[in-house]
FIKOLZA-1660 file (N, C-alpha, C; in steps of 0.1 Angstrom, whole numbers, plus 5000, padded with zeros to 4 digits):
% residues 217
   i   px   py   pz ch aa at
   1 5009 4990 4997  A  M  N
   1 5000 5005 4998  A  M CA
   1 5006 5009 4996  A  M  C
   2 5023 5010 4999  A  G  N
   2 5034 5026 5003  A  G CA
   2 5031 5028 4989  A  G  C
   3 5027 5027 4977  A  Q  N
   3 5023 5038 4962  A  Q CA
   3 5014 5045 4963  A  Q  C
   4 5002 5042 4978  A  I  N
   4 4990 5051 4982  A  I CA
   4 4996 5065 4984  A  I  C
   5 4994 5074 4979  A  P  N
   5 4996 5090 4984  A  P CA
   5 4988 5092 4997  A  P  C
   6 4992 5100 5010  A  V  N
   6 4985 5096 5019  A  V CA
   6 4979 5116 5015  A  V  C
   7 4965 5123 5018  A  I  N
   7 4965 5134 5018  A  I CA
   7 4962 5139 5032  A  I  C
   8 4969 5144 5039  A  S  N
   8 4968 5145 5057  A  S CA
   8 4969 5161 5058  A  S  C
   9 4964 5166 5070  A  M  N
   9 4966 5178 5071  A  M CA
   9 4977 5184 5083  A  M  C
  10 4980 5173 5083  A  S  N
  10 4993 5175 5093  A  S CA
  10 5004 5185 5089  A  S  C
  11 5015 5188 5097  A  A  N
  11 5022 5200 5088  A  A CA
  11 5035 5192 5092  A  A  C
  12 5040 5187 5079  A  G  N
  12 5052 5181 5078  A  G CA
  12 5056 5167 5080  A  G  C
  13 5045 5161 5080  A  I  N
  13 5046 5144 5081  A  I CA
  13 5044 5140 5073  A  I  C
  14 5037 5141 5066  A  E  N
  14 5030 5135 5051  A  E CA
  14 5035 5146 5039  A  E  C
  15 5042 5144 5028  A  K  N
  15 5041 5151 5016  A  K CA
  15 5035 5157 5010  A  K  C
  16 5023 5148 5009  A  N  N
  16 5013 5150 4998  A  N CA
  16 5013 5150 4988  A  N  C
  17 5018 5141 4980  A  P  N
  17 5025 5137 4968  A  P CA
  17 5013 5144 4954  A  P  C
  18 5017 5152 4942  A  G  N
  18 5003 5152 4936  A  G CA
  18 4994 5163 4940  A  G  C
  19 4995 5169 4954  A  L  N
  19 4982 5180 4959  A  L CA
  19 4991 5195 4965  A  L  C
  20 4992 5203 4961  A  K  N
  20 4993 5218 4962  A  K CA
  20 4985 5223 4967  A  K  C
  21 4987 5229 4980  A  I  N
  21 4979 5235 4986  A  I CA
  21 4983 5249 4985  A  I  C
  22 4974 5258 4982  A  N  N
  22 4973 5274 4978  A  N CA
  22 4962 5280 4981  A  N  C
  23 4966 5294 4980  A  L  N
  23 4959 5300 4989  A  L CA
  23 4943 5296 4985  A  L  C
  24 4937 5296 4970  A  Q  N
  24 4926 5296 4965  A  Q CA
  24 4924 5282 4973  A  Q  C
  25 4927 5272 4974  A  M  N
  25 4923 5261 4976  A  M CA
  25 4919 5265 4996  A  M  C
  26 4926 5278 4998  A  A  N
  26 4923 5274 5011  A  A CA
  26 4913 5281 5013  A  A  C
  27 4912 5297 5006  A  H  N
  27 4892 5299 5005  A  H CA
  27 4886 5290 5001  A  H  C
  28 4885 5283 4991  A  K  N
  28 4874 5271 4989  A  K CA
  28 4870 5261 5002  A  K  C
  29 4884 5257 5007  A  A  N
  29 4882 5252 5022  A  A CA
  29 4874 5253 5033  A  A  C
  30 4879 5269 5033  A  I  N
  30 4868 5275 5043  A  I CA
  30 4857 5277 5042  A  I  C
  31 4851 5285 5033  A  Q  N
  31 4838 5284 5022  A  Q CA
  31 4830 5271 5028  A  Q  C
  32 4840 5259 5027  A  A  N
  32 4830 5247 5023  A  A CA
  32 4828 5241 5039  A  A  C
  33 4839 5248 5048  A  L  N
  33 4834 5244 5061  A  L CA
  33 4826 5255 5068  A  L  C
  34 4824 5265 5064  A  I  N
  34 4813 5276 5073  A  I CA
  34 4801 5268 5063  A  I  C
  35 4800 5266 5050  A  Y  N
  35 4784 5260 5052  A  Y CA
  35 4782 5250 5055  A  Y  C
  36 4793 5242 5058  A  G  N
  36 4789 5229 5065  A  G CA
  36 4784 5235 5082  A  G  C
  37 4786 5246 5086  A  D  N
  37 4783 5248 5104  A  D CA
  37 4774 5252 5101  A  D  C
  38 4765 5263 5094  A  V  N
  38 4754 5268 5090  A  V CA
  38 4745 5261 5086  A  V  C
  39 4749 5253 5076  A  F  N
  39 4735 5238 5073  A  F CA
  39 4736 5231 5085  A  F  C
  40 4744 5229 5095  A  M  N
  40 4741 5223 5106  A  M CA
  40 4737 5230 5118  A  M  C
  41 4736 5245 5119  A  R  N
  41 4731 5252 5124  A  R CA
  41 4711 5256 5121  A  R  C
  42 4713 5258 5110  A  V  N
  42 4697 5261 5105  A  V CA
  42 4687 5246 5109  A  V  C
  43 4696 5234 5102  A  L  N
  43 4683 5222 5103  A  L CA
  43 4682 5221 5112  A  L  C
  44 4693 5215 5121  A  Y  N
  44 4689 5213 5138  A  Y CA
  44 4680 5219 5146  A  Y  C
  45 4679 5233 5142  A  K  N
  45 4672 5247 5148  A  K CA
  45 4657 5247 5142  A  K  C
  46 4654 5239 5129  A  T  N
  46 4643 5242 5123  A  T CA
  46 4637 5230 5121  A  T  C
  47 4642 5216 5118  A  R  N
  47 4638 5201 5117  A  R CA
  47 4627 5198 5126  A  R  C
  48 4633 5199 5137  A  P  N
  48 4623 5193 5152  A  P CA
  48 4609 5200 5152  A  P  C
  49 4609 5213 5148  A  Y  N
  49 4598 5220 5143  A  Y CA
  49 4589 5225 5137  A  Y  C
  50 4596 5215 5125  A  E  N
  50 4589 5219 5110  A  E CA
  50 4573 5218 5109  A  E  C
  51 4566 5227 5104  A  A  N
  51 4551 5224 5102  A  A CA
  51 4552 5214 5092  A  A  C
  52 4557 5212 5082  A  V  N
  52 4554 5207 5072  A  V CA
  52 4561 5194 5070  A  V  C
  53 4563 5181 5075  A  P  N
  53 4575 5175 5073  A  P CA
  53 4581 5171 5064  A  P  C
  54 4594 5170 5063  A  G  N
  54 4606 5172 5052  A  G CA
  54 4607 5184 5043  A  G  C
  55 4605 5192 5051  A  S  N
  55 4604 5207 5042  A  S CA
  55 4617 5210 5051  A  S  C
  56 4627 5211 5059  A  A  N
  56 4638 5213 5058  A  A CA
  56 4648 5208 5054  A  A  C
  57 4643 5193 5054  A  N  N
  57 4654 5190 5044  A  N CA
  57 4656 5191 5031  A  N  C
  58 4645 5194 5027  A  A  N
  58 4642 5198 5013  A  A CA
  58 4646 5214 5012  A  A  C
  59 4647 5219 5023  A  L  N
  59 4655 5234 5016  A  L CA
  59 4668 5231 5020  A  L  C
  60 4673 5220 5032  A  H  N
  60 4689 5216 5030  A  H CA
  60 4693 5207 5018  A  H  C
  61 4684 5201 5011  A  E  N
  61 4693 5196 5000  A  E CA
  61 4693 5208 4987  A  E  C
  62 4681 5216 4987  A  K  N
  62 4683 5226 4973  A  K CA
  62 4696 5234 4978  A  K  C
  63 4699 5240 4992  A  W  N
  63 4707 5246 4996  A  W CA
  63 4726 5247 4993  A  W  C
  64 4721 5228 4997  A  K  N
  64 4734 5223 4994  A  K CA
  64 4742 5222 4982  A  K  C
  65 4729 5217 4971  A  A  N
  65 4732 5215 4957  A  A CA
  65 4743 5230 4954  A  A  C
  66 4737 5242 4959  A  I  N
  66 4741 5252 4954  A  I CA
  66 4756 5262 4961  A  I  C
  67 4756 5250 4973  A  A  N
  67 4766 5254 4977  A  A CA
  67 4778 5248 4975  A  A  C
  68 4778 5232 4970  A  Q  N
  68 4785 5224 4962  A  Q CA
  68 4794 5228 4950  A  Q  C
  69 4785 5242 4939  A  R  N
  69 4785 5244 4925  A  R CA
  69 4793 5254 4929  A  R  C
  70 4790 5262 4944  A  A  N
  70 4795 5276 4946  A  A CA
  70 4811 5276 4952  A  A  C
  71 4812 5264 4962  A  V  N
  71 4825 5261 4962  A  V CA
  71 4836 5261 4953  A  V  C
  72 4834 5256 4938  A  R  N
  72 4840 5247 4930  A  R CA
  72 4847 5264 4919  A  R  C
  73 4841 5273 4928  A  N  N
  73 4847 5285 4922  A  N CA
  73 4854 5295 4930  A  N  C
  74 4850 5292 4944  A  G  N
  74 4854 5302 4954  A  G CA
  74 4854 5316 4957  A  G  C
  75 4840 5320 4944  A  N  N
  75 4836 5335 4950  A  N CA
  75 4834 5338 4963  A  N  C
  76 4841 5345 4968  A  K  N
  76 4838 5352 4980  A  K CA
  76 4822 5360 4982  A  K  C
  77 4821 5368 4972  A  K  N
  77 4805 5375 4969  A  K CA
  77 4794 5366 4969  A  K  C
  78 4796 5354 4958  A  E  N
  78 4788 5348 4964  A  E CA
  78 4783 5340 4975  A  E  C
  79 4795 5336 4983  A  F  N
  79 4795 5329 4995  A  F CA
  79 4787 5336 5001  A  F  C
  80 4794 5350 5005  A  Q  N
  80 4780 5358 5013  A  Q CA
  80 4768 5360 5010  A  Q  C
  81 4767 5361 4999  A  R  N
  81 4748 5362 4994  A  R CA
  81 4746 5347 4999  A  R  C
  82 4747 5337 4994  A  N  N
  82 4744 5323 4998  A  N CA
  82 4738 5324 5012  A  N  C
  83 4753 5328 5019  A  I  N
  83 4749 5326 5035  A  I CA
  83 4738 5334 5043  A  I  C
  84 4737 5342 5035  A  R  N
  84 4724 5358 5040  A  R CA
  84 4708 5351 5034  A  R  C
  85 4713 5343 5021  A  Q  N
  85 4699 5339 5015  A  Q CA
  85 4692 5326 5028  A  Q  C
  86 4705 5314 5033  A  I  N
  86 4703 5299 5035  A  I CA
  86 4698 5308 5048  A  I  C
  87 4703 5317 5058  A  I  N
  87 4699 5318 5073  A  I CA
  87 4685 5325 5066  A  I  C
  88 4681 5333 5056  A  K  N
  88 4668 5338 5057  A  K CA
  88 4656 5330 5052  A  K  C
  89 4658 5319 5041  A  E  N
  89 4649 5311 5036  A  E CA
  89 4647 5303 5050  A  E  C
  90 4658 5298 5065  A  F  N
  90 4649 5290 5071  A  F CA
  90 4646 5294 5078  A  F  C
  91 4648 5310 5081  A  D  N
  91 4643 5319 5092  A  D CA
  91 4630 5318 5085  A  D  C
  92 4624 5319 5072  A  E  N
  92 4609 5315 5068  A  E CA
  92 4604 5305 5069  A  E  C
  93 4608 5295 5072  A  L  N
  93 4606 5280 5069  A  L CA
  93 4590 5281 5078  A  L  C
  94 4582 5278 5078  A  P  N
  94 4569 5277 5088  A  P CA
  94 4573 5268 5101  A  P  C
  95 4570 5269 5111  A  L  N
  95 4572 5260 5121  A  L CA
  95 4564 5260 5136  A  L  C
  96 4562 5250 5140  A  K  N
  96 4556 5248 5154  A  K CA
  96 4560 5254 5163  A  K  C
  97 4549 5267 5170  A  D  N
  97 4553 5266 5181  A  D CA
  97 4552 5261 5191  A  D  C
  98 4561 5255 5192  A  I  N
  98 4562 5245 5202  A  I CA
  98 4578 5245 5210  A  I  C
  99 4583 5241 5225  A  K  N
  99 4596 5236 5232  A  K CA
  99 4594 5226 5233  A  K  C
 100 4614 5221 5228  A  K  N
 100 4614 5206 5231  A  K CA
 100 4627 5207 5240  A  K  C
 101 4630 5193 5246  A  P  N
 101 4645 5199 5254  A  P CA
 101 4655 5203 5242  A  P  C
 102 4668 5207 5245  A  R  N
 102 4678 5208 5238  A  R CA
 102 4688 5200 5242  A  R  C
 103 4695 5190 5235  A  V  N
 103 4701 5177 5242  A  V CA
 103 4718 5181 5232  A  V  C
 104 4729 5187 5240  A  G  N
 104 4740 5186 5232  A  G CA
 104 4744 5175 5231  A  G  C
 105 4756 5174 5219  A  I  N
 105 4765 5167 5214  A  I CA
 105 4779 5165 5215  A  I  C
 106 4790 5163 5224  A  V  N
 106 4798 5167 5223  A  V CA
 106 4810 5154 5226  A  V  C
 107 4818 5153 5223  A  G  N
 107 4829 5140 5225  A  G CA
 107 4843 5140 5214  A  G  C
 108 4847 5135 5212  A  E  N
 108 4856 5133 5196  A  E CA
 108 4850 5134 5187  A  E  C
 109 4862 5141 5176  A  I  N
 109 4857 5148 5168  A  I CA
 109 4850 5141 5151  A  I  C
 110 4854 5132 5152  A  L  N
 110 4846 5122 5145  A  L CA
 110 4835 5111 5149  A  L  C
 111 4835 5113 5160  A  V  N
 111 4823 5107 5166  A  V CA
 111 4811 5116 5168  A  V  C
 112 4817 5125 5169  A  K  N
 112 4809 5142 5173  A  K CA
 112 4799 5144 5159  A  K  C
 113 4810 5143 5143  A  F  N
 113 4801 5149 5135  A  F CA
 113 4794 5140 5125  A  F  C
 114 4802 5130 5126  A  L  N
 114 4801 5124 5119  A  L CA
 114 4789 5109 5120  A  L  C
 115 4777 5110 5109  A  P  N
 115 4764 5106 5111  A  P CA
 115 4769 5088 5118  A  P  C
 116 4775 5083 5112  A  L  N
 116 4778 5066 5106  A  L CA
 116 4786 5066 5121  A  L  C
 117 4792 5074 5125  A  A  N
 117 4808 5068 5135  A  A CA
 117 4795 5072 5151  A  A  C
 118 4784 5080 5152  A  N  N
 118 4778 5081 5164  A  N CA
 118 4765 5074 5160  A  N  C
 119 4762 5065 5154  A  N  N
 119 4749 5058 5148  A  N CA
 119 4737 5069 5146  A  N  C
 120 4739 5076 5137  A  Y  N
 120 4728 5088 5135  A  Y CA
 120 4722 5093 5147  A  Y  C
 121 4729 5099 5158  A  L  N
 121 4723 5100 5171  A  L CA
 121 4717 5116 5168  A  L  C
 122 4717 5119 5159  A  V  N
 122 4711 5137 5158  A  V CA
 122 4695 5125 5153  A  V  C
 123 4694 5122 5143  A  E  N
 123 4684 5116 5139  A  E CA
 123 4673 5108 5151  A  E  C
 124 4682 5102 5162  A  L  N
 124 4677 5092 5176  A  L CA
 124 4670 5103 5179  A  L  C
 125 4679 5119 5188  A  L  N
 125 4673 5123 5196  A  L CA
 125 4658 5134 5185  A  L  C
 126 4661 5137 5178  A  E  N
 126 4649 5142 5171  A  E CA
 126 4636 5132 5173  A  E  C
 127 4641 5120 5166  A  A  N
 127 4629 5110 5165  A  A CA
 127 4623 5111 5183  A  A  C
 128 4630 5112 5192  A  E  N
 128 4627 5111 5206  A  E CA
 128 4622 5123 5212  A  E  C
 129 4619 5133 5203  A  G  N
 129 4613 5145 5207  A  G CA
 129 4621 5160 5214  A  G  C
 130 4637 5153 5208  A  A  N
 130 4645 5166 5212  A  A CA
 130 4651 5171 5200  A  A  C
 131 4660 5186 5205  A  E  N
 131 4665 5192 5194  A  E CA
 131 4677 5193 5198  A  E  C
 132 4688 5184 5190  A  A  N
 132 4700 5182 5188  A  A CA
 132 4709 5197 5188  A  A  C
 133 4717 5199 5197  A  V  N
 133 4732 5210 5192  A  V CA
 133 4746 5207 5196  A  V  C
 134 4752 5213 5183  A  C  N
 134 4763 5207 5182  A  C CA
 134 4774 5215 5179  A  C  C
 135 4782 5217 5182  A  P  N
 135 4793 5230 5181  A  P CA
 135 4796 5232 5169  A  P  C
 136 4800 5240 5157  A  D  N
 136 4808 5246 5149  A  D CA
 136 4816 5236 5147  A  D  C
 137 4820 5231 5138  A  L  N
 137 4832 5223 5131  A  L CA
 137 4839 5233 5132  A  L  C
 138 4841 5245 5130  A  L  N
 138 4855 5256 5127  A  L CA
 138 4858 5257 5138  A  L  C
 139 4850 5256 5149  A  D  N
 139 4856 5259 5163  A  D CA
 139 4867 5247 5170  A  D  C
 140 4868 5235 5166  A  F  N
 140 4877 5225 5165  A  F CA
 140 4891 5229 5159  A  F  C
 141 4891 5241 5144  A  F  N
 141 4901 5240 5142  A  F CA
 141 4910 5255 5149  A  F  C
 142 4899 5259 5160  A  M  N
 142 4900 5275 5165  A  M CA
 142 4907 5268 5174  A  M  C
 143 4897 5259 5182  A  Y  N
 143 4909 5249 5194  A  Y CA
 143 4924 5253 5192  A  Y  C
 144 4921 5242 5183  A  S  N
 144 4938 5237 5179  A  S CA
 144 4950 5253 5179  A  S  C
 145 4942 5264 5168  A  L  N
 145 4954 5272 5167  A  L CA
 145 4957 5280 5178  A  L  C
 146 4944 5283 5186  A  Y  N
 146 4951 5290 5203  A  Y CA
 146 4957 5281 5208  A  Y  C
 147 4958 5269 5209  A  N  N
 147 4967 5259 5217  A  N CA
 147 4982 5267 5218  A  N  C
 148 4985 5271 5204  A  A  N
 148 4996 5278 5204  A  A CA
 148 5003 5288 5212  A  A  C
 149 4991 5297 5216  A  N  N
 149 4992 5310 5225  A  N CA
 149 4999 5301 5236  A  N  C
 150 4992 5295 5246  A  F  N
 150 4995 5284 5256  A  F CA
 150 5010 5281 5255  A  F  C
 151 5013 5267 5246  A  K  N
 151 5027 5263 5245  A  K CA
 151 5034 5275 5240  A  K  C
 152 5034 5286 5236  A  A  N
 152 5045 5299 5237  A  A CA
 152 5044 5306 5249  A  A  C
 153 5034 5303 5258  A  K  N
 153 5040 5312 5273  A  K CA
 153 5040 5299 5278  A  K  C
 154 5036 5293 5282  A  Y  N
 154 5038 5283 5290  A  Y CA
 154 5049 5270 5289  A  Y  C
 155 5049 5266 5278  A  L  N
 155 5058 5258 5276  A  L CA
 155 5072 5260 5267  A  L  C
 156 5076 5273 5267  A  G  N
 156 5088 5274 5261  A  G CA
 156 5092 5275 5244  A  G  C
 157 5077 5269 5237  A  K  N
 157 5075 5270 5222  A  K CA
 157 5077 5284 5215  A  K  C
 158 5080 5282 5200  A  K  N
 158 5081 5295 5196  A  K CA
 158 5073 5304 5198  A  K  C
 159 5076 5319 5195  A  K  N
 159 5064 5327 5198  A  K CA
 159 5065 5331 5182  A  K  C
 160 5069 5327 5174  A  S  N
 160 5064 5325 5157  A  S CA
 160 5052 5319 5157  A  S  C
 161 5052 5305 5161  A  S  N
 161 5037 5300 5158  A  S CA
 161 5027 5301 5164  A  S  C
 162 5028 5313 5175  A  A  N
 162 5016 5316 5182  A  A CA
 162 5015 5328 5176  A  A  C
 163 5020 5333 5165  A  H  N
 163 5020 5348 5158  A  H CA
 163 5010 5344 5143  A  H  C
 164 5019 5333 5141  A  I  N
 164 5013 5328 5127  A  I CA
 164 4997 5325 5133  A  I  C
 165 4995 5314 5142  A  N  N
 165 4984 5310 5146  A  N CA
 165 4972 5319 5146  A  N  C
 166 4972 5331 5152  A  N  N
 166 4967 5340 5156  A  N CA
 166 4965 5350 5141  A  N  C
 167 4976 5348 5131  A  F  N
 167 4971 5358 5121  A  F CA
 167 4961 5350 5115  A  F  C
 168 4959 5335 5117  A  L  N
 168 4951 5319 5108  A  L CA
 168 4938 5326 5119  A  L  C
 169 4934 5327 5131  A  I  N
 169 4928 5332 5138  A  I CA
 169 4915 5340 5134  A  I  C
 170 4925 5351 5131  A  S  N
 170 4920 5364 5128  A  S CA
 170 4915 5363 5112  A  S  C
 171 4920 5355 5108  A  Y  N
 171 4914 5351 5092  A  Y CA
 171 4903 5344 5092  A  Y  C
 172 4902 5338 5101  A  L  N
 172 4888 5328 5098  A  L CA
 172 4879 5332 5105  A  L  C
 173 4882 5344 5114  A  E  N
 173 4868 5352 5120  A  E CA
 173 4863 5362 5115  A  E  C
 174 4872 5362 5103  A  H  N
 174 4870 5378 5094  A  H CA
 174 4858 5362 5085  A  H  C
 175 4859 5357 5082  A  Y  N
 175 4851 5346 5073  A  Y CA
 175 4835 5343 5079  A  Y  C
 176 4841 5339 5091  A  R  N
 176 4826 5337 5105  A  R CA
 176 4818 5350 5112  A  R  C
 177 4825 5367 5104  A  K  N
 177 4817 5377 5103  A  K CA
 177 4803 5377 5097  A  K  C
 178 4806 5369 5081  A  V  N
 178 4796 5370 5076  A  V CA
 178 4785 5361 5078  A  V  C
 179 4783 5348 5086  A  P  N
 179 4773 5342 5089  A  P CA
 179 4769 5351 5100  A  P  C
 180 4776 5351 5113  A  T  N
 180 4773 5358 5128  A  T CA
 180 4766 5372 5127  A  T  C
 181 4766 5378 5110  A  M  N
 181 4758 5391 5109  A  M CA
 181 4746 5389 5109  A  M  C
 182 4746 5374 5100  A  H  N
 182 4729 5374 5095  A  H CA
 182 4722 5365 5106  A  H  C
 183 4728 5360 5116  A  W  N
 183 4725 5351 5124  A  W CA
 183 4717 5362 5138  A  W  C
 184 4726 5376 5134  A  Q  N
 184 4719 5387 5145  A  Q CA
 184 4708 5392 5140  A  Q  C
 185 4710 5392 5123  A  Q  N
 185 4698 5396 5119  A  Q CA
 185 4680 5391 5119  A  Q  C
 186 4686 5380 5120  A  A  N
 186 4673 5369 5119  A  A CA
 186 4673 5368 5134  A  A  C
 187 4678 5370 5145  A  I  N
 187 4671 5369 5158  A  I CA
 187 4668 5381 5160  A  I  C
 188 4670 5389 5158  A  A  N
 188 4663 5402 5154  A  A CA
 188 4650 5407 5155  A  A  C
 189 4648 5399 5137  A  S  N
 189 4637 5398 5132  A  S CA
 189 4625 5391 5140  A  S  C
 190 4633 5379 5143  A  S  N
 190 4621 5371 5150  A  S CA
 190 4621 5379 5164  A  S  C
 191 4622 5382 5172  A  L  N
 191 4621 5389 5182  A  L CA
 191 4610 5399 5179  A  L  C
 192 4609 5405 5167  A  Q  N
 192 4604 5419 5164  A  Q CA
 192 4589 5413 5158  A  Q  C
 193 4587 5404 5157  A  H  N
 193 4579 5399 5147  A  H CA
 193 4569 5388 5160  A  H  C
 194 4575 5387 5176  A  G  N
 194 4574 5374 5185  A  G CA
 194 4570 5365 5182  A  G  C
 195 4585 5362 5174  A  S  N
 195 4585 5344 5172  A  S CA
 195 4600 5346 5180  A  S  C
 196 4602 5330 5184  A  T  N
 196 4611 5327 5188  A  T CA
 196 4619 5311 5188  A  T  C
 197 4615 5314 5174  A  S  N
 197 4623 5303 5161  A  S CA
 197 4636 5302 5165  A  S  C
 198 4645 5314 5168  A  W  N
 198 4660 5319 5165  A  W CA
 198 4664 5321 5180  A  W  C
 199 4656 5325 5190  A  Q  N
 199 4658 5329 5202  A  Q CA
 199 4669 5324 5207  A  Q  C
 200 4672 5311 5204  A  N  N
 200 4681 5308 5216  A  N CA
 200 4690 5298 5207  A  N  C
 201 4688 5303 5192  A  M  N
 201 4703 5298 5185  A  M CA
 201 4713 5308 5191  A  M  C
 202 4731 5301 5194  A  P  N
 202 4738 5308 5196  A  P CA
 202 4744 5315 5185  A  P  C
 203 4751 5329 5187  A  I  N
 203 4756 5337 5173  A  I CA
 203 4770 5328 5172  A  I  C
 204 4775 5326 5185  A  R  N
 204 4786 5317 5179  A  R CA
 204 4788 5302 5194  A  R  C
 205 4798 5297 5187  A  S  N
 205 4799 5285 5198  A  S CA
 205 4802 5288 5212  A  S  C
 206 4802 5279 5225  A  S  N
 206 4810 5283 5234  A  S CA
 206 4818 5289 5235  A  S  C
 207 4826 5299 5241  A  A  N
 207 4839 5302 5240  A  A CA
 207 4849 5290 5247  A  A  C
 208 4841 5285 5253  A  A  N
 208 4849 5275 5262  A  A CA
 208 4854 5266 5250  A  A  C
 209 4847 5262 5243  A  V  N
 209 4854 5257 5231  A  V CA
 209 4867 5257 5223  A  V  C
 210 4868 5271 5220  A  T  N
 210 4880 5276 5214  A  T CA
 210 4888 5284 5226  A  T  C
 211 4888 5277 5241  A  R  N
 211 4903 5286 5250  A  R CA
 211 4911 5271 5247  A  R  C
 212 4924 5281 5249  A  P  N
 212 4935 5267 5249  A  P CA
 212 4932 5257 5260  A  P  C
 213 4936 5247 5255  A  A  N
 213 4937 5233 5265  A  A CA
 213 4946 5234 5278  A  A  C
 214 4947 5234 5288  A  R  N
 214 4955 5234 5300  A  R CA
 214 4968 5222 5298  A  R  C
 215 4977 5223 5303  A  A  N
 215 4992 5211 5299  A  A CA
 215 4985 5199 5304  A  A  C
 216 4982 5189 5295  A  G  N
 216 4985 5176 5297  A  G CA
 216 4968 5173 5293  A  G  C
 217 4964 5180 5292  A  S  N
 217 4949 5178 5285  A  S CA
 217 4946 5172 5269  A  S  C
% end
């Protein structure tokens, strides 16, 4: 199996033959990541309350196809328009005026985000009458980047690594401003019209997710 190239996100461990990671690819990857986080938020927030069964999934499939085409070119303005429209259309989805218990999903990254690995936990929770809540996948990367600050300050690691990671954090936060701004607008609009559909939607995942880990964690 040694002739099969391995594509790895690790730095310096794998050479990734045949794959050149450049700025354009990074833009597309970040857009794909944020699309996924937005879909997870709006779908998990609306599907348990949908007035028309299957309407949330249908809207998700529609926008998933649009997002897949958009990521191929990586146009930032198109990305911003799509994010705005996704949140808007899910905000306008007819929902039942009921409350359900909210259950958070935590744990190892693969098990947390991959339905096949967690035995389709979200679907199980919704079938049992709950609303699933899962942190953004982007926050896993933010957590990893923030760790460089802790290591530089307390473990004697290079400060240059912390500076690079802080630049990457700012870069990711710049991209995340797009959905954050539209969450705020959707929540304000819902409250203005007496709706509670987005009232409990976190603007961002918990800050605890992105704090640097303590030594030995």
